[in-house]
C-alpha positions as a Markdown table, in Angstrom:
| # | Residue | x | y | z |
|---|---|---|---|---|
| 1 | Met | 0.0 | 0.0 | 0.0 |
| 2 | Arg | 2.8 | 2.4 | 0.9 |
| 3 | Gln | 4.5 | 1.8 | -2.5 |
| 4 | Arg | 1.1 | 2.4 | -4.2 |
| 5 | Val | 0.5 | 5.7 | -2.4 |
| 6 | Ile | 4.1 | 6.9 | -3.2 |
| 7 | Thr | 3.8 | 6.0 | -6.9 |
| 8 | Gly | 0.3 | 7.6 | -7.1 |
| 9 | Phe | 1.7 | 10.8 | -5.6 |
| 10 | Ile | 4.6 | 10.9 | -8.1 |
| 11 | Phe | 2.3 | 10.0 | -10.9 |
| 12 | Ala | 0.0 | 12.9 | -10.1 |
| 13 | Ile | 2.9 | 15.4 | -10.0 |
| 14 | Val | 4.1 | 14.2 | -13.4 |
| 15 | Val | 0.7 | 14.4 | -14.9 |
| 16 | Ala | 0.2 | 17.9 | -13.6 |
| 17 | Gly | 3.6 | 18.9 | -14.9 |
| 18 | Leu | 2.8 | 17.7 | -18.4 |
| 19 | Tyr | -0.9 | 18.7 | -18.5 |
| 20 | Phe | -1.1 | 22.2 | -16.8 |
| 21 | Pro | 1.2 | 24.0 | -19.2 |
| 22 | Ser | -1.3 | 23.4 | -22.0 |
| 23 | Leu | -3.6 | 25.9 | -20.2 |
| 24 | Phe | -1.3 | 28.6 | -21.5 |
| 25 | Leu | 0.1 | 26.9 | -24.7 |
| 26 | Pro | -2.6 | 24.5 | -26.0 |
| 27 | Asp | -0.2 | 22.7 | -28.3 |
| 28 | Leu | 1.9 | 21.5 | -25.3 |
| 29 | Ile | -0.9 | 19.0 | -24.6 |
| 30 | Leu | 0.9 | 16.8 | -27.2 |
| 31 | Leu | 3.7 | 16.4 | -24.6 |
| 32 | Phe | 1.1 | 14.6 | -22.5 |
| 33 | Ala | -0.9 | 12.8 | -25.1 |
| 34 | Leu | 1.9 | 11.3 | -27.2 |
| 35 | Pro | 3.7 | 9.4 | -24.4 |
| 36 | Val | 0.4 | 8.2 | -23.0 |
| 37 | Gly | -0.7 | 7.0 | -26.4 |
| 38 | Ile | 2.6 | 5.4 | -27.4 |
| 39 | Ile | 3.0 | 3.5 | -24.2 |
| 40 | Ala | -0.6 | 2.4 | -23.9 |
| 41 | Thr | -0.6 | 1.2 | -27.5 |
| 42 | Tyr | 2.6 | -0.8 | -26.9 |
| 43 | Glu | 1.0 | -2.4 | -23.8 |
| 44 | Leu | -2.2 | -3.3 | -25.6 |
| 45 | Ile | -0.3 | -4.9 | -28.5 |
| 46 | Lys | 1.9 | -6.8 | -26.1 |
| 47 | Ala | -1.2 | -8.0 | -24.1 |
| 48 | Phe | -3.0 | -9.3 | -27.2 |
| 49 | Lys | 0.1 | -11.0 | -28.5 |
| 50 | Ala | 0.4 | -12.8 | -25.1 |
| 51 | Gly | -3.1 | -14.1 | -25.6 |
| 52 | Gly | -2.2 | -15.5 | -29.0 |
| 53 | Phe | -3.6 | -12.8 | -31.2 |
| 54 | Lys | -1.7 | -11.0 | -34.0 |
| 55 | Pro | -2.8 | -7.3 | -34.3 |
| 56 | Cys | -1.2 | -5.6 | -37.3 |
| 57 | Val | 1.3 | -3.2 | -35.9 |
| 58 | Pro | 2.0 | -1.1 | -39.1 |
| 59 | Leu | -1.8 | -0.5 | -39.5 |
| 60 | Ile | -2.1 | 0.5 | -35.8 |
| 61 | Ile | 0.8 | 3.0 | -36.2 |
| 62 | Ala | -0.7 | 4.4 | -39.4 |
| 63 | Gly | -4.2 | 4.7 | -37.9 |
| 64 | Glu | -3.0 | 6.4 | -34.7 |
| 65 | Ser | -1.0 | 8.9 | -36.7 |
| 66 | Ile | -4.1 | 10.1 | -38.5 |
| 67 | Gly | -5.2 | 12.1 | -35.4 |
| 68 | Leu | -1.8 | 13.9 | -35.1 |
| 69 | Val | -1.9 | 14.9 | -38.8 |
| 70 | Ile | -5.4 | 16.2 | -38.6 |
| 71 | Tyr | -4.7 | 18.2 | -35.5 |
| 72 | Val | -1.6 | 19.9 | -37.1 |
| 73 | Val | -3.4 | 20.6 | -40.3 |
| 74 | Ser | -6.5 | 21.9 | -38.5 |
| 75 | Arg | -4.4 | 24.3 | -36.4 |
| 76 | Phe | -3.2 | 26.0 | -39.5 |
| 77 | Leu | -6.8 | 26.1 | -41.0 |
| 78 | Ala | -8.3 | 27.4 | -37.8 |
| 79 | Phe | -11.2 | 24.9 | -37.7 |
| 80 | Asp | -13.6 | 24.8 | -34.8 |
| 81 | Leu | -14.1 | 21.7 | -32.6 |
| 82 | Ser | -17.2 | 20.3 | -34.4 |
| 83 | Lys | -15.5 | 20.3 | -37.8 |
| 84 | Val | -12.3 | 18.8 | -36.5 |
| 85 | Leu | -14.1 | 16.0 | -34.7 |
| 86 | Ala | -16.4 | 15.3 | -37.6 |
| 87 | Phe | -13.5 | 15.0 | -40.1 |
| 88 | Phe | -11.5 | 12.9 | -37.7 |
| 89 | Leu | -14.3 | 10.5 | -37.0 |
| 90 | Leu | -15.2 | 10.0 | -40.6 |
| 91 | Leu | -11.5 | 9.3 | -41.5 |
| 92 | Ile | -10.6 | 7.1 | -38.5 |
| 93 | Leu | -13.8 | 5.0 | -38.8 |
| 94 | Ser | -13.2 | 4.4 | -42.5 |
| 95 | Phe | -9.6 | 3.4 | -41.8 |
| 96 | Cys | -10.7 | 1.0 | -39.0 |
| 97 | Leu | -13.2 | -0.6 | -41.3 |
| 98 | Ala | -10.5 | -1.1 | -43.8 |
| 99 | Cys | -8.3 | -2.7 | -41.1 |
| 100 | Val | -11.1 | -5.2 | -40.4 |
| 101 | Ile | -11.2 | -6.1 | -44.1 |
| 102 | Leu | -7.5 | -5.9 | -45.0 |
| 103 | Val | -6.0 | -8.1 | -42.3 |
| 104 | Pro | -8.0 | -11.3 | -43.2 |
| 105 | Val | -7.6 | -10.5 | -47.0 |
| 106 | Val | -3.8 | -10.1 | -46.8 |
| 107 | Arg | -3.0 | -12.8 | -44.2 |
| 108 | Gln | -3.6 | -16.5 | -44.5 |
| 109 | Asp | -4.7 | -18.4 | -41.4 |
| 110 | Glu | -2.5 | -21.1 | -40.0 |
| 111 | Phe | -5.3 | -23.4 | -38.9 |
| 112 | Ala | -7.5 | -25.8 | -40.8 |
| 113 | Asp | -11.2 | -25.1 | -41.5 |
| 114 | Ala | -14.0 | -27.6 | -41.1 |
| 115 | Ser | -13.1 | -29.4 | -44.3 |
| 116 | Gly | -9.5 | -29.9 | -43.1 |
| 117 | Glu | -8.0 | -27.5 | -45.5 |
| 118 | Lys | -6.1 | -24.4 | -44.4 |
| 119 | Gly | -7.1 | -20.9 | -45.4 |
| 120 | Gly | -10.1 | -20.1 | -43.1 |
| 121 | Val | -10.8 | -16.5 | -42.1 |
| 122 | Gly | -11.6 | -17.0 | -38.4 |
| 123 | Asn | -8.3 | -15.9 | -36.7 |
| 124 | Thr | -7.4 | -13.2 | -39.2 |
| 125 | Phe | -10.8 | -11.6 | -38.9 |
| 126 | Val | -10.4 | -11.4 | -35.2 |
| 127 | Asp | -6.9 | -10.0 | -35.6 |
| 128 | Gly | -8.3 | -7.3 | -38.0 |
| 129 | Thr | -11.0 | -6.4 | -35.5 |
| 130 | Ile | -8.5 | -6.2 | -32.7 |
| 131 | Thr | -6.3 | -4.0 | -34.8 |
| 132 | Ala | -9.2 | -1.6 | -35.5 |
| 133 | Gly | -10.2 | -1.8 | -31.8 |
| 134 | Ile | -6.7 | -0.8 | -30.6 |
| 135 | Ile | -6.7 | 2.2 | -32.9 |
| 136 | Leu | -10.1 | 3.5 | -31.7 |
| 137 | Tyr | -9.3 | 2.7 | -28.0 |
| 138 | Ile | -6.3 | 4.9 | -28.0 |
| 139 | Ala | -6.6 | 7.4 | -30.9 |
| 140 | Phe | -10.2 | 8.5 | -30.3 |
| 141 | Pro | -10.0 | 9.7 | -26.7 |
| 142 | Leu | -6.5 | 11.3 | -27.1 |
| 143 | Phe | -7.7 | 13.2 | -30.2 |
| 144 | Cys | -10.7 | 14.4 | -28.2 |
| 145 | Leu | -8.3 | 15.6 | -25.6 |
| 146 | Ile | -6.0 | 17.5 | -27.9 |
| 147 | Ser | -8.7 | 18.9 | -30.1 |
| 148 | Cys | -10.9 | 20.1 | -27.3 |
| 149 | Ile | -8.0 | 21.9 | -25.7 |
| 150 | Gly | -6.8 | 23.2 | -29.1 |
| 151 | Phe | -10.1 | 24.3 | -30.6 |
| 152 | Ala | -12.8 | 24.7 | -28.0 |
| 153 | Gln | -13.4 | 27.8 | -26.0 |
| 154 | Asn | -12.2 | 27.0 | -22.4 |
| 155 | Gly | -11.7 | 23.5 | -23.6 |
| 156 | Trp | -8.9 | 22.9 | -21.1 |
| 157 | Tyr | -11.3 | 23.1 | -18.2 |
| 158 | Tyr | -13.6 | 20.5 | -19.7 |
| 159 | Met | -10.7 | 18.2 | -20.4 |
| 160 | Leu | -9.5 | 18.6 | -16.8 |
| 161 | Leu | -12.9 | 17.0 | -15.9 |
| 162 | Gly | -12.4 | 14.3 | -18.6 |
| 163 | Val | -9.0 | 13.4 | -17.2 |
| 164 | Val | -9.7 | 13.6 | -13.5 |
| 165 | Ser | -13.3 | 12.4 | -13.3 |
| 166 | Ser | -12.3 | 8.7 | -13.7 |
| 167 | Trp | -10.0 | 8.9 | -10.7 |
| 168 | Met | -12.7 | 10.7 | -8.7 |
| 169 | Ser | -15.1 | 8.0 | -9.5 |
| 170 | Asp | -12.6 | 5.3 | -8.5 |
| 171 | Val | -12.1 | 7.0 | -5.1 |
| 172 | Phe | -15.8 | 7.3 | -4.3 |
| 173 | Ala | -16.5 | 3.8 | -5.5 |
| 174 | Tyr | -13.6 | 2.4 | -3.4 |
| 175 | Phe | -14.8 | 4.0 | -0.2 |
| 176 | Ala | -18.4 | 3.3 | -0.8 |
| 177 | Gly | -17.6 | -0.3 | -1.6 |
| 178 | Val | -15.3 | -0.8 | 1.4 |
| 179 | Thr | -17.9 | 0.7 | 3.9 |
| 180 | Leu | -21.2 | -0.5 | 2.3 |
| 181 | Gly | -20.4 | -3.1 | -0.3 |
| 182 | Lys | -22.2 | -6.3 | 0.0 |
| 183 | His | -23.7 | -7.2 | -3.4 |
| 184 | Lys | -21.2 | -8.1 | -6.1 |
| 185 | Ile | -21.8 | -6.6 | -9.5 |
| 186 | Val | -19.4 | -8.3 | -11.9 |
| 187 | Pro | -17.6 | -11.1 | -9.8 |
| 188 | His | -16.4 | -12.9 | -12.9 |
| 189 | Ile | -14.5 | -9.8 | -14.0 |
| 190 | Ser | -13.7 | -7.9 | -10.8 |
| 191 | Pro | -14.5 | -9.9 | -7.6 |
| 192 | Lys | -14.2 | -6.8 | -5.3 |
| 193 | Lys | -16.6 | -4.6 | -7.2 |
| 194 | Ser | -20.0 | -4.1 | -5.7 |
| 195 | Trp | -23.3 | -2.4 | -6.5 |
| 196 | Glu | -22.9 | -0.1 | -3.5 |
| 197 | Gly | -19.4 | 0.9 | -4.7 |
| 198 | Cys | -20.7 | 1.5 | -8.2 |
| 199 | Ile | -23.6 | 3.7 | -7.0 |
| 200 | Gly | -21.3 | 5.6 | -4.6 |
| 201 | Gly | -18.9 | 6.3 | -7.5 |
| 202 | Val | -21.7 | 7.6 | -9.7 |
| 203 | Leu | -23.2 | 9.9 | -7.1 |
| 204 | Gly | -19.9 | 11.2 | -5.7 |
| 205 | Cys | -18.5 | 11.9 | -9.2 |
| 206 | Ala | -21.7 | 13.7 | -10.2 |
| 207 | Val | -21.6 | 16.0 | -7.2 |
| 208 | Ile | -17.9 | 16.9 | -7.7 |
| 209 | Val | -18.4 | 17.5 | -11.4 |
| 210 | Ser | -21.5 | 19.7 | -10.9 |
| 211 | Val | -19.8 | 21.7 | -8.1 |
| 212 | Tyr | -16.6 | 22.2 | -10.2 |
| 213 | Ser | -18.7 | 23.2 | -13.2 |
| 214 | Asp | -20.7 | 25.7 | -11.3 |
| 215 | Leu | -17.7 | 27.3 | -9.7 |
| 216 | Val | -15.4 | 27.3 | -12.7 |
| 217 | Ile | -17.0 | 26.6 | -16.1 |
| 218 | Tyr | -20.2 | 28.5 | -15.6 |
| 219 | Gly | -18.4 | 31.8 | -15.0 |
| 220 | Leu | -16.2 | 31.2 | -18.0 |
| 221 | Asp | -18.7 | 30.1 | -20.6 |
| 222 | Lys | -21.9 | 31.7 | -19.2 |
| 223 | Pro | -24.3 | 29.2 | -20.8 |
| 224 | Asp | -27.8 | 30.6 | -21.4 |
| 225 | Ile | -29.7 | 27.9 | -19.4 |
| 226 | Gly | -29.1 | 29.6 | -16.0 |
| 227 | Ile | -27.3 | 28.2 | -13.0 |
| 228 | Val | -30.0 | 25.7 | -12.0 |
| 229 | Gly | -30.3 | 24.2 | -15.5 |
| 230 | Phe | -26.5 | 24.1 | -15.8 |
| 231 | Thr | -26.2 | 22.3 | -12.5 |
| 232 | Val | -28.7 | 19.7 | -13.5 |
| 233 | Leu | -27.0 | 19.2 | -16.9 |
| 234 | Thr | -23.5 | 18.8 | -15.4 |
| 235 | Phe | -24.8 | 16.5 | -12.6 |
| 236 | Ile | -26.2 | 14.2 | -15.3 |
| 237 | Phe | -22.9 | 14.4 | -17.2 |
| 238 | Gly | -21.1 | 13.6 | -13.9 |
| 239 | Met | -23.1 | 10.4 | -13.5 |
| 240 | Phe | -22.4 | 9.5 | -17.1 |
| 241 | Leu | -18.7 | 10.2 | -16.6 |
| 242 | Ser | -18.7 | 7.7 | -13.7 |
| 243 | Val | -20.6 | 5.1 | -15.6 |
| 244 | Val | -18.3 | 5.1 | -18.6 |
| 245 | Ser | -15.3 | 5.2 | -16.3 |
| 246 | Gln | -16.4 | 2.0 | -14.6 |
| 247 | Leu | -17.2 | 0.4 | -18.0 |
| 248 | Gly | -13.7 | 1.3 | -19.2 |
| 249 | Asp | -12.3 | -0.4 | -16.1 |
| 250 | Trp | -14.3 | -3.5 | -16.7 |
| 251 | Leu | -13.3 | -3.7 | -20.4 |
| 252 | Ala | -9.6 | -3.5 | -19.5 |
| 253 | Ser | -10.2 | -6.2 | -16.9 |
| 254 | Val | -12.0 | -8.4 | -19.4 |
| 255 | Ile | -9.0 | -8.1 | -21.9 |
| 256 | Lys | -6.5 | -8.9 | -19.1 |
| 257 | Arg | -8.4 | -12.0 | -18.1 |
| 258 | Arg | -8.9 | -13.1 | -21.8 |
| 259 | Val | -5.2 | -12.8 | -22.6 |
| 260 | Gly | -4.0 | -14.1 | -19.2 |
| 261 | Ile | -2.1 | -11.2 | -17.7 |
| 262 | Lys | -2.3 | -9.5 | -14.3 |
| 263 | Asp | -1.2 | -6.0 | -15.3 |
| 264 | Tyr | -0.5 | -4.3 | -18.7 |
| 265 | Gly | 2.9 | -3.2 | -17.5 |
| 266 | Asn | 5.1 | -2.3 | -14.6 |
| 267 | Ile | 6.3 | 1.2 | -15.2 |
| 268 | Phe | 4.2 | 2.4 | -12.2 |
| 269 | Pro | 5.2 | 0.2 | -9.2 |
| 270 | Gly | 2.1 | -0.8 | -7.3 |
| 271 | His | -0.2 | 0.4 | -10.1 |
| 272 | Gly | 0.9 | -1.5 | -13.2 |
| 273 | Gly | 1.3 | 0.0 | -16.7 |
| 274 | Met | 0.0 | 3.0 | -18.5 |
| 275 | Met | -3.2 | 1.1 | -19.5 |
| 276 | Asp | -3.8 | 0.3 | -15.9 |
| 277 | Arg | -3.8 | 4.0 | -15.1 |
| 278 | Phe | -5.7 | 5.3 | -18.1 |
| 279 | Asp | -8.1 | 2.5 | -18.9 |
| 280 | Ser | -11.0 | 4.4 | -17.4 |
| 281 | Thr | -9.7 | 7.8 | -18.5 |
| 282 | Phe | -9.8 | 6.8 | -22.2 |
| 283 | Phe | -13.6 | 6.5 | -21.7 |
| 284 | Thr | -14.2 | 9.7 | -19.7 |
| 285 | Ile | -12.2 | 12.1 | -21.9 |
| 286 | Pro | -14.7 | 11.9 | -24.9 |
| 287 | Val | -17.6 | 12.6 | -22.4 |
| 288 | Gly | -15.8 | 15.7 | -21.2 |
| 289 | Cys | -15.4 | 16.7 | -24.9 |
| 290 | Leu | -19.1 | 16.0 | -25.4 |
| 291 | Leu | -20.0 | 18.4 | -22.6 |
| 292 | Ala | -17.9 | 21.2 | -24.1 |
| 293 | Leu | -19.5 | 20.5 | -27.5 |
| 294 | Thr | -23.0 | 20.5 | -26.0 |
| 295 | Ile | -22.5 | 23.8 | -24.2 |
| 296 | Ser | -21.0 | 25.5 | -27.3 |
| 297 | Val | -23.7 | 24.2 | -29.7 |
| 298 | Phe | -26.9 | 24.4 | -27.7 |
| 299 | Phe | -26.4 | 26.8 | -24.7 |
| 300 | Arg | -24.1 | 29.6 | -25.8 |
């Protein structure tokens, strides 16, 4: 526990040192996003290979580079957030669909089909799907992060919610689960998770998100729905942030159990790898971006 606390404290300092400068120079967020993306991608590829799968590394590198290229070009063209996200989603989804098709087309399976002849498409189709999944898993949330900070008005404050809310949800879920937890929610995935912890995480995260939004974001963006409407809206988003955070945690646990590993890495003693630290955050960042987009489109 002591090692876990010390590592968590150092980790928080490093994250703050990389993230907070982007408040003044938005493009510096790349110094945060690129290392996280590169290490998390490496850990995911390594994990799936440990489970006997063969994701296509060149396609993953190409797919995840799309977001960086779009960001740089869009900065020169002065796009707004909605245009950047729309262009990115159309391109990345088309590329991922191509990955699902290309991998089984180009590769030949090494197992025999039902007739006893080699050349089935079962394994390679799964590899293509995993390839596309890794690209979306990493590239989509990190592009939401850099584009929201780079193109949205006061986007940095929304992305602070996106990054931190998963950790807030974990804290409230942990204490609620320890003190009240009796009914297991997904024992086959995470034996210690309980319904009480899940609900505690949702409510605690929602309260913190709405209070932060009222004190910080409302004064900056001045949405035209009034403070009461804004509080209700951000409370709902806070619950949604916690729900997707927990879903992200469960998905990462499912992958680890499927491929037979305990942690994705060991770069954070007591915590695991980059994926172990950001598995939930990859799900909450897009929701923070969605909140910024909702305010800018409907309430400003």
